[in-house]
C-alpha positions in Angstrom: 0.1 -0.2 0.0 1.3 3.5 -0.9 2.0 6.3 1.4 -0.9 8.2 -0.1 -3.6 5.6 0.0 -2.5 4.7 3.7 -3.0 8.3 4.6 -6.1 8.8 3.1 -7.6 5.6 4.9 -6.4 6.8 8.1 -7.2 10.7 7.9 -9.7 11.3 10.8 -13.4 11.9 10.0 -16.2 13.5 11.9 -17.4 10.5 13.5 -14.0 8.9 14.6 -12.4 9.3 17.9 -9.8 12.2 17.9 -6.0 11.5 18.9 -5.9 11.6 22.7 -3.5 11.6 25.4 -4.6 8.1 26.3 -2.9 6.7 23.3 0.4 8.6 23.4 3.8 7.4 22.4 7.2 8.4 22.0 9.1 7.5 18.7 12.9 7.3 18.5 13.8 7.9 15.0 17.0 7.9 13.4 16.8 10.9 10.9 19.2 12.0 8.2 21.1 15.3 9.5 19.9 16.9 6.3 17.8 20.2 5.7 13.9 19.1 5.3 14.2 15.5 7.1 12.4 16.6 10.3 9.7 18.3 8.2 9.1 15.0 6.2 8.6 13.1 9.5 6.4 15.7 11.0 4.5 16.3 7.7 3.6 12.7 7.5 2.4 12.4 11.1 0.3 15.2 10.4 -1.1 13.5 7.2 -1.9 10.3 9.0 -3.9 12.3 11.4 -1.9 12.1 14.7 -1.0 14.9 16.8 2.6 15.9 17.4 3.7 16.8 21.3 7.4 17.5 22.0 10.1 17.0 19.6 13.5 16.3 21.5 17.1 15.4 20.4 18.2 12.2 22.0 21.7 12.1 20.3 23.8 11.8 16.9 25.3 8.9 15.1 27.4 9.8 12.1 25.3 11.6 9.8 22.1 11.1 11.5 20.0 12.8 14.5 18.4 10.6 16.9 15.3 12.3 18.0 12.4 11.6 20.2 8.9 12.5 18.9 5.9 12.3 21.1 2.7 11.8 19.2 -1.1 11.3 20.2 -3.0 8.8 18.2 -6.6 7.5 18.1 -6.1 4.1 19.1 -3.3 1.0 19.0 -4.0 0.5 15.2 -3.7 3.9 14.2 -0.3 4.2 16.2 0.8 1.0 14.5 -0.2 2.4 11.1 1.8 5.6 11.7 5.0 3.6 12.8 4.6 1.8 9.4 4.2 4.8 7.5 7.3 6.5 8.9 9.3 3.2 8.0 8.5 3.9 4.5 10.7 7.1 4.4 14.0 6.5 2.5 16.9 6.5 5.0 14.7 6.8 8.1 14.9 4.4 11.1 12.4 3.8 13.9 14.7 2.7 16.8 12.2 2.3 19.5 8.1 2.9 20.4 7.4 3.7 23.8 3.9 3.8 25.0 3.7 6.6 27.6 0.1 5.3 29.0 1.9 1.9 29.9 5.0 3.5 31.0 3.2 5.6 33.7 1.7 2.4 34.8 4.9 0.3 35.7 4.7 -0.9 38.8 1.4 0.7 39.7 0.4 4.4 40.1 -0.2 4.5 43.9 1.9 3.4 47.2 1.6 3.7 51.0 4.0 6.0 52.7 4.5 6.8 56.3 3.1 9.9 57.9 5.5 9.7 60.9 9.3 9.2 61.0 10.8 5.7 62.0 14.4 6.1 62.5 15.2 5.4 66.2 14.3 2.7 69.0 11.9 5.2 70.3 10.2 6.0 67.1 9.6 2.2 67.1 8.6 1.8 70.5 5.8 4.1 70.1 4.7 3.3 66.6 4.5 -0.4 67.2 5.2 -2.6 70.3 5.1 -1.9 73.0 3.5 1.6 72.6 0.7 0.8 70.2 -0.8 -1.6 72.9 -2.2 1.4 74.8 -3.6 2.9 71.7 -5.3 -0.5 70.8 -6.9 -0.5 74.3 -8.0 3.2 73.9 -10.1 2.2 70.8 -11.2 -1.0 72.6 -12.6 0.9 75.5 -13.9 3.9 73.4 -14.8 2.6 69.7 -15.4 6.1 68.5 -11.5 6.7 69.0 -11.1 4.8 66.0 -11.4 7.7 64.0 -8.8 9.8 65.9 -6.2 7.3 66.2 -6.3 5.4 62.8 -6.4 5.9 59.1 -10.2 5.3 59.2 -11.0 9.0 59.3 -9.7 9.6 56.0 -9.7 6.5 54.1 -12.0 5.0 51.6 -12.2 1.5 49.9 -12.6 1.5 46.0 -14.4 -1.9 45.4 -15.1 -3.8 42.5 -15.7 -7.0 41.0 -14.6 -6.3 37.7 -17.8 -6.9 36.0 -18.6 -3.6 34.2 -15.2 -2.0 33.9 -15.1 1.5 32.0 -16.1 0.6 28.4 -14.6 -2.8 28.6 -17.3 -4.9 30.3 -16.5 -7.9 32.4 -12.9 -8.4 32.5 -12.2 -9.6 36.0 -10.8 -8.2 39.4 -6.9 -8.1 38.2 -7.8 -6.1 34.8 -9.9 -4.1 36.8 -6.8 -3.0 39.2 -5.4 0.0 36.8 -8.8 1.6 36.9 -9.2 1.4 40.8 -5.8 2.7 41.2 -6.5 5.7 38.9 -9.8 6.1 41.2 -7.5 6.3 44.2 -5.4 8.9 42.3 -8.3 10.9 41.9 -9.4 10.7 45.5 -6.0 12.1 46.8 -5.5 14.7 44.0 -8.9 16.3 44.2 -10.3 15.4 47.7 -7.3 15.1 49.8 -8.9 11.3 50.5 -6.7 8.4 51.2 -8.3 5.9 49.0 -7.2 2.1 48.5 -8.2 -0.3 45.6 -10.1 -3.6 46.4 -10.6 -5.8 43.6 -12.7 -8.9 44.6 -12.6 -12.2 43.1 -16.2 -13.1 43.2 -19.1 -11.9 41.4 -21.9 -13.2 43.6 -23.8 -10.8 45.5 -23.8 -12.1 48.7 -20.1 -12.8 48.5 -19.5 -9.2 47.6 -21.7 -8.0 50.5 -19.9 -10.2 53.0 -16.4 -9.1 51.9 -17.1 -5.5 52.1 -18.7 -5.7 55.4 -15.4 -7.7 56.5 -13.1 -4.9 55.6 -15.3 -2.3 56.6 -13.6 -1.6 59.9 -10.6 -0.1 58.4 -12.6 2.5 56.2 -14.6 5.6 56.8 -16.3 5.2 53.5 -17.1 2.5 50.6 -16.9 3.6 47.0 -18.5 0.7 44.9 -17.2 0.8 41.2 -17.7 -0.9 38.1 -20.1 -3.3 39.0 -22.7 -4.9 36.8 -26.5 -3.9 36.7 -28.7 -5.1 38.3 -26.4 -6.7 41.1 -25.0 -3.3 41.8 -28.3 -2.0 43.0 -28.6 -4.8 45.6 -25.0 -4.6 46.7 -25.2 -1.0 47.4 -28.9 -1.0 49.0 -27.8 -3.8 51.3 -24.4 -2.2 52.4 -26.1 1.1 52.9 -28.5 -0.7 55.4 -26.2 -3.0 56.9 -23.1 -0.6 57.7 -22.8 2.6 59.5 -20.5 4.4 57.0 -21.1 6.0 53.8 -21.6 3.7 50.6 -21.7 5.2 47.3 -21.8 3.6 43.8 -20.2 6.3 41.7 -21.3 4.8 38.3 -24.8 5.6 39.5 -24.7 8.7 41.6 -21.5 10.5 40.6 -22.9 10.6 37.2 -26.3 11.4 38.4 -24.8 14.5 40.4 -22.9 15.8 37.7 -25.7 15.2 35.0 -28.0 17.3 37.4 -25.6 19.9 37.7 -25.1 20.4 34.0 -29.0 20.4 33.5 -29.5 23.2 36.3 -27.2 25.6 34.3 -28.4 24.4 30.8 -31.8 25.1 31.7 -31.0 28.7 32.8 -29.5 29.3 29.1 -32.7 28.1 27.6 -35.0 29.5 30.3 -37.0 26.3 30.8 -38.0 24.9 34.1 -37.3 21.3 35.2 -41.1 20.3 35.6 -42.0 21.6 32.0 -39.2 19.7 30.1 -39.5 16.2 28.3 -36.6 14.0 28.5 -35.4 11.0 26.5 -32.8 8.5 28.0 -31.1 5.9 26.3 -29.4 3.3 28.4 -31.5 2.2 31.6 -28.8 0.7 33.5 -27.0 1.5 36.6 -26.3 5.5 35.6 -29.4 5.7 33.5 -31.7 4.7 36.5 -29.7 6.9 38.9 -29.9 9.9 36.6 -33.5 9.4 35.9 -34.1 9.4 39.8 -32.0 12.5 40.6 -33.6 14.7 37.9 -37.1 13.4 39.1 -36.3 14.6 42.5 -35.4 18.0 41.2 -38.7 18.3 39.5 -38.7 16.5 36.1 -41.9 14.7 35.4 -41.9 13.5 31.7 -39.0 10.8 31.4 -39.2 8.3 28.6 -36.3 5.7 28.9 -35.0 2.9 26.2 -33.0 -0.2 26.6 -31.9 -2.4 23.9 -35.4 -3.9 23.7 -37.2 -0.5 23.2 -39.0 1.9 25.3 -39.8 1.1 28.9 -43.3 1.5 29.9 -45.7 0.1 32.8 -46.9 -3.4 32.2 -44.0 -4.3 29.8 -42.8 -7.8 30.4 -39.8 -8.6 28.0 -36.1 -8.2 29.5 -37.2 -6.6 32.7 -35.5 -6.7 36.3 -36.6 -5.1 39.4 -34.9 -1.7 38.6 -36.6 -1.5 35.3 -39.9 -2.3 37.0 -39.2 0.6 39.3 -38.1 2.8 36.3 -41.6 1.8 34.7 -43.7 2.7 37.5 -41.9 6.1 38.0 -41.5 7.5 34.2 -43.2 7.7 30.9 -46.5 8.7 32.2 -48.2 8.7 28.7 -47.1 5.2 28.4 -45.2 5.7 25.0 -44.0 2.4 23.3 -42.4 3.9 20.1 -38.9 4.3 18.8 -36.2 6.6 20.2 -36.5 8.6 17.2 -40.3 9.2 17.6 -39.8 10.0 21.2 -37.4 12.7 20.3 -40.6 14.8 19.0 -40.9 17.7 21.2 -38.0 16.6 23.7 -36.1 19.1 25.5 -33.3 16.8 26.6 -31.6 13.8 25.1 -29.6 12.1 27.9 -27.3 9.3 26.4 -25.8 6.5 28.5 -25.8 3.7 25.9 -23.5 3.7 23.3 -22.4 5.1 19.9 -25.0 5.5 17.1 -28.0 5.2 19.3 -29.6 8.4 17.7 -29.1 9.9 14.4 -28.2 13.7 14.1 -31.2 14.1 11.9 -33.5 12.9 14.5 -32.5 16.1 16.6 -34.5 18.3 14.4 -37.6 17.0 15.7 -36.7 18.3 19.5 -38.3 21.1 21.0 -36.8 24.9 20.7 -33.3 25.2 22.2 -32.6 21.5 22.4 -30.1 20.1 25.0 -28.1 16.7 24.1 -25.8 15.1 26.7 -24.3 12.2 24.8 -22.1 10.6 27.2 -21.2 7.2 25.9 -17.3 6.9 26.0 -15.1 7.0 23.8 -17.7 7.7 21.0 -21.1 9.3 22.1 -24.2 8.4 21.2 -24.1 11.2 18.2 -20.9 13.1 17.6 -20.8 17.0 18.6 -19.9 17.7 15.0 -22.9 16.2 13.3 -25.3 17.4 16.3 -24.1 20.8 16.1 -26.6 22.2 13.3 -29.6 21.3 15.3 -28.8 21.6 19.3 -28.3 24.8 21.5 -26.4 22.9 24.1 -24.1 19.8 23.8 -22.3 17.8 26.6 -20.2 14.7 26.4 -18.0 12.5 28.5 -15.2 13.3 26.7 -12.2 15.9 27.8 -11.5 17.2 24.3 -15.1 18.8 23.9 -16.7 21.6 25.8 -18.9 20.5 28.7 -17.5 17.2 29.7 -19.9 15.7 32.2 -17.3 13.8 34.6 -17.7 12.0 37.8 -14.4 13.5 39.3 -16.6 16.8 39.9 -18.4 15.0 42.4 -17.0 11.9 44.3 -13.9 13.4 45.9 -15.8 16.1 47.3 -18.7 14.0 48.1 -16.5 11.6 50.3 -14.5 14.7 51.7 -17.6 16.2 53.0 -19.0 12.9 54.3 -16.0 12.1 56.1 -15.5 15.4 57.5 -18.7 14.9 59.6 -18.4 11.1 59.9 -21.6 10.6 58.1 -23.4 7.2 58.4 -24.8 7.5 54.8 -24.8 9.3 51.6 -28.5 10.4 51.1 -30.3 12.1 48.5 -30.3 15.5 49.9 -26.4 15.3 50.0 -26.5 14.3 46.3 -28.8 17.2 45.4 -26.5 19.5 47.7 -23.4 18.3 45.7 -25.4 18.9 42.3 -26.1 22.6 43.1 -22.9 23.1 44.6 -21.0 22.1 41.1 -23.6 24.2 39.1 -22.8 27.2 41.4 -19.0 27.1 40.5 -20.1 28.5 37.0 -21.0 32.2 37.9 -24.1 33.5 35.8 -21.7 36.1 34.0 -19.6 33.1 32.8 -22.4 30.8 31.8 -22.6 30.1 28.1 -23.5 27.2 25.7 -19.9 25.9 26.0 -19.4 26.4 29.5 -22.5 24.7 31.8 -20.1 22.7 33.8 -16.6 23.7 35.5 -13.5 21.9 34.3 -12.3 18.9 36.5 -9.2 21.0 37.5 -11.3 23.7 38.9 -9.9 24.1 42.4 -13.3 25.3 43.7 -15.3 22.5 42.8 -14.2 19.7 45.5 -14.2 22.4 48.5 -17.6 23.8 47.6 -19.1 20.2 47.0 -17.6 19.0 50.6 -19.0 21.8 52.3 -22.3 21.6 50.9 -22.4 17.8 51.5 -21.3 18.2 55.2 -24.2 20.9 55.4 -26.8 18.5 54.2 -25.6 15.7 56.1 -25.9 17.6 59.4 -29.2 19.0 58.5 -30.5 15.6 57.5 -29.2 14.0 60.7 -26.6 11.4 59.3 -23.5 13.5 60.6 -21.9 12.2 63.7 -19.8 15.2 64.2 -19.9 18.9 63.7 -22.7 21.3 63.2 -23.4 23.9 60.2 -21.8 26.6 62.2 -18.6 24.8 62.3 -18.5 24.7 58.6 -19.1 28.6 58.1 -16.1 30.5 56.6 
């Protein structure tokens, strides 16, 4: 295959994923030390549809320069195609290819470090035996001391069974571990919460519940992650009832909180009220159910949800479970039974939690004035923003390379920070609603526009604002064991 035809084949199109840092690699290339040689490489990289980052000199060899060129590509196949194209250049040699994402993960991404020095015999006698015995008995005699004298006060378990990992599905506990490590990093970076990954070698509901209850004494909270529906609903519900620490399934509630925050601000722009809008939801799994619940709590009345079988309505028998039964009872007030395309007629919000290609851009023309589209499938949304642009007023996705990224990291670090600060026994609906409004308020009215309805994930105000709002809601609803609203005032 010639260079030209390959380039045409690989060139990015509107419905393809853009190059991303998640597929970032460094190419060590031996390049002739002649005018135009570097330009030949960089031009080819651009034609193949990759993005160039850094270009560094790694050394010299005779009449050649050794250069390290960092590039972003769309996926592994795209990266392989790029390398093959460079190899077709005369007198150029690809010496080594490093995948920067894999390099980041070598040996894991997190570790445990000591908070106090351990350098002398005195240090040892206080941190461990014999001095530690007195601390143990202080907790034995007064169990609440465990929050004062151990890591429990600031530690969360990130628990998974590996059954519904990101867009990867049921890949098991070992393969899920890099994701859980990443989650622990986010807890620490954004919420100052110490989190530890717990990947369980079981997908049995009772065994998961038993295992989490058994490790709970160490932790101040439990973050459930990537557990498949409908099992995740029962696991969370049971643990919330049987433990006295907060239990939070982030795939459900973190997504829901951020969706509500984005919707609050989007409705300000289009000047509509929650109770007046029609919402079409595709994907009635863990996130779809939770998102629907929270916007119902916020005042939305008319929601029509779809799964792979079709519209969910009261009385449907095929491919139902207890959560879809709940969904049927509380949504679709007119009993709509048609297609997604038909349901979009007069809709104000499309909420996608399903997969790519669920809707066609042309269908968006049927929506009400100033339509809002939250297409959150990753990495490829239900409809690409470029395709939706002619028909929608406000567009949001789950991706970082488009405006209005709906990302759970805006919620869970602050959520747990607030819950831990007041030693909450639960994370209830009031705390979730408070978190959503806190996130929405970070975007000031004079900043609000179609491309900025939700703050960026690195906005330093988010986690602190969420933590304070969540703590206040916990105190007001009686699930806090420590503090008062006055304690949280500036």
